[in-house]
N, C-alpha and C positions, 0 to 999 in steps of 0.2 A: 747425219753426220751428228752426235750428242751433244747435249746445250753446250757441257766445256769446251768439246776442240772445236764451234764454231765460237765459239770465244777468244780461245789462245786463237787461231786463222787470223782473225778480227782486228787483232793485236796486232802479231803480225805484220799484218799489212799493210796497218799503221805505221809502222816501226819505219818501215821501208819509202813509204811515201811520206812523210818528216823529215827524214834522210834524206832523200834527193831531194826531196824540197828545201833544205838547208843547204843542200851544194849549189842548187839551183839558185838562191839566193843570194850564196858567195860571189857566183860565178857571175850575176847580173848585175845586181846591185851593188854590191863590195867592191868588184872590182872595175865596173864600169861606172861609177859611181865616186862613190865612198876613199878606195881606196885609188883614183886616178893619176891625181898630184904624182903621191909615188910609184906608180907602173910607167909614170908617162916618162920618167929618166931609165927606161929600158927602152932598146931600141929590137921591133919584130919584125920580119918580111921588110925594112923600111919603115915599118912606121909607129910611133910612138906605142906602146904595151896597152895601155889605159886608154886609149882611142879604139885600138884595133878589139879589145875584148867588149869595149861597147859596141860596135858594129859588124862584129864578126864572132869574137870566139863567145861569148854567150851564147850565140848558136847551137855554134857546135856542142859547148858543154852541152846543150839542151838535145840536142840531138843523141850526144852517148847516155845524156839519164832515161830516157825512153827506150834504149838498149838494151842498157841497163834494170832497170826493171821491169821488159819484157821476162831478162835472162834470170831474174828473183822470182817474180810472180808467177813462170814454167815449174821453178823446186820449190818454189811452199807451195803452186797447187799437186804436184807429184806426192810430195811429204804426207798432202793430207787427204789425196787421193783415197794414198793407198790403207792412211788409216781407215777411212770410211771404206775402201771395200774389205777389210779383215771384219765391223760393224755390220754388213752387210751380208757376207757366208755366214756370220756364229749366228744374225738375226734367222736367216736359212737355215742354220740347221736344228736351231732350237724349232722351228715353225717347222720339219719335217722329223724330229719327232715327236711330237702334240700330235700331227699324223697318222706315226705308227703306233702309240698309246691305243688312242681310237678306235682301231681298229680291228 
C-alpha cells in the first residue's frame, strides 16, 4: 500500500471512528444525563425514556454501533484491498518484465 493510500485509509478510518463516537456520546451521555429531564416526559415500555436510555438504551446503541463499525470497516478494507491488489499486480508485472529483459 502506497503512502498516499495508507494515509487515505487512516483518514477514512478516523472519520468512521469519530462519527460513531459522536453517536455513542449523544446516546449515552446526552440522552442518559444531559437531556434526561426532557426525555422523562416520554414513556417507553412503561418507563421514562430518560431512565430507559441511561439503563438499557445506551447499551443497545453501543452494540448496534459495534455492528455498524464492523460493516463499515469491511467495506473500507475491501476498497483498499482491491487498490493494494492492483498495486501488487503492477509491481509483479514490472518485475517479470525486468527478468525477461535480463534474459
